[in-house]
N, C-alpha and C positions, 0 to 999 in steps of 0.2 A: 402102476395102478394107484399107489398112494397119492401121487401128484394129481391124477385125474379125479380121484375121490375128493381131494381137498379143493380142487378147482370147482367141482360140482357143488359142494356144500357151501362154499363161499358165495357162489352165484345165487343159489337158492336163498341164502341168508340175506344177501344184499337186496334181492327182489322183495322179500317179505318184510324186511326192515323198513323199506319205503312205504309199503302198503300199511304197515302198523303205524308209522309216523303220520301218514295222511289221516288215519282213523283216530289219532290222538292217543295211541297206546305207547307205552315205553318200548324201547328196542328189545326184540327177543334176544335172550341170552342162553346159550347152551354150550356144553363142552362136547367134543367129539373125538373119536379115535378110529383109526383104520389099521388094525394090527395085521402084520404079515403072517405067513404060514407058521403055525405053532405058537405065535405070540398071544398074549392075554391082556385084555383091558379090564381092570377091575371096576365094578360098579355096585351100587346098592342093590341092584337086581341080580347080582352074581357075576362071576367071571365070564368073559367071552370065550368062544372057541372059533374054529375055522368056519362054522356054520352061522356065525353071528350076522344078523342084519336087524337091529332093533333100536328102539329108543326107550330109555328108562326114565319114567317121570318122577321117580322117587328122588334121584339126584341130578336130573336134567342132563343125561349123558346119552349121546348117540354113538352107536358102534356099527360099522360095516367092515367085516373082515375082507382082506384082499382076496382070499380064496373064494369066498362066496361071490364077491364082485366079479371075479374072473369067470366063474361058472355062469353068472347072469349074462355077462358080455358074450360068452361063447354059446349061450342058449342051451346049456346042459343042465341047468337047475330047473326042476319041474316037480310040482306037488300033486299032480293028477295024471291019469292015464289016457287022457284025450289024445286023439291023433294030432300030430304036429300041425300047427296053424298055417304053416307055409310062409309066415313072416320071418324076416331075418332078425337075428340078434345083433347087438353092437353096443357102442359106447353109450347111446342114449337110453338103452335098457338099464344100464347102471345108474345113469343120471336120474331116471324115473324112480329107481329104488331109493336113492338118497333123498329125493324130493318127498317121497311118501313118508319116510321116517322123520324127516324134518317137520312134516305136517303134524305128526303126533306131538312134537314139541309145541307147536302153535296151539294145538288142542289143549295141551296141558296149561299153557298160559291163560287160556280162556275158561278153564274149569270144565272142559268137555270130557276129559278123562281124569281119573283119580290121580292125585299127587302123592298118595301114600297107600300102603297096603290096607289100612283100616278104613279108608274113605270109600263109600259105596259108589258104584257106577251109575251114572245118569242115563247111559245108553248101552245097549248090547254091543259086544265087541264088533260084530259084523257091520253095524251102522257106523262106528267110528273108523273102521278100516276102509269102508267105501267112501266115507267123507274125506279121509286122507288121500285116497286115490283121486278123488275129484280135485282136491287142492293141489295135488301133483300135476294134474292137467291144467290148472290155472297157471302154475309156474311155466309149464311147457308152452302155453299160449304166449306168455311174455317173451320167451326165447325167439318165437317167430317174429314178433313185432320188433325185437331188438336185432334182428338179422343174424341170429346165431344158429338157426336150424340148418342142417344139411339134408339133402334128399334122402328119404327113407328113415329119418330119425323117429318120426311118430309111429311108423310101422314097427320099429324096434321096441318102443315102449309098449305098444299094443301086444306084441308077442309075449312080453314078460307078464302083462296082466293076465293073459290067457294061460300062461304056464303056471302061475302061482295061485289060481283059484282052486276051490275044492268043492266037495259035495257032502261033507260030514255035518249035516245040519244040526245034529244033536250035540255037537262039541261046543262048549261055551266059548272056545277060541276060534270058532268058525269065522273066516274072513270074507266070505262071499264066493259065489260061483265064478268060473272064468268069465262068463258073459256079464255078470254083474260088475266085476272088476273092470273089464274093458269099458262097459257102459259108463261107469263112474268117472274113469279117467277121461274118456272122450267128452263127457258132459262138461268137465272143467275146461278142456281144450277148446270146445266149441264156444263156450260162453265168455271165458276170461274174467268172470265176475265172481269173486269169492262167495258172496251171499247166495248165489244160485246153487251152491253145494249144500245149503242147509236142508234141502229136501231129503238128503240121505240120512240125516239125523232125525227128522221129524215125521216123515211119512211111514206108513206100514207097508211092508213088502216081505 
């Protein structure tokens, strides 16, 4: 699992580094860790645990635990009580999760999310989460054009978006409903144009 996570993050990084270079931005720079069961990766946002799948903008550190990645791969991680979508889980489910967290790093680079605890948020959490889903879809689109996709891969990512949506609209950490998360990912997948994802930051919904 560690090798797969590392392969995924390096591919995501290589894709966005080229996009950034074309736009005239410096190469994105972030550290990452994929701790095994019971292992801890320390960060300015706190130590990780086996449930970790996050990006810390304070010290530019991305963490996905191998336990959480395995649950995503197997389709056993779920944050709502909706009936099963019927889509399969698999390796691309994990790749989507990595691409989503990496997208938060890009948001940090652009000042879309705060880089410190004292910096005010420009956008509500759910908008930056759906924007990150959309940018994960942008990367997924690139894997198709580079001939890396296997049959069923996009369905695997869609399953995960549906599994991790929620309905607690009053929570400041609300990430979007299952349908919103699927829609955002597929919007990126369909367009392949990063700027098309700006709508998730700018429109009201």
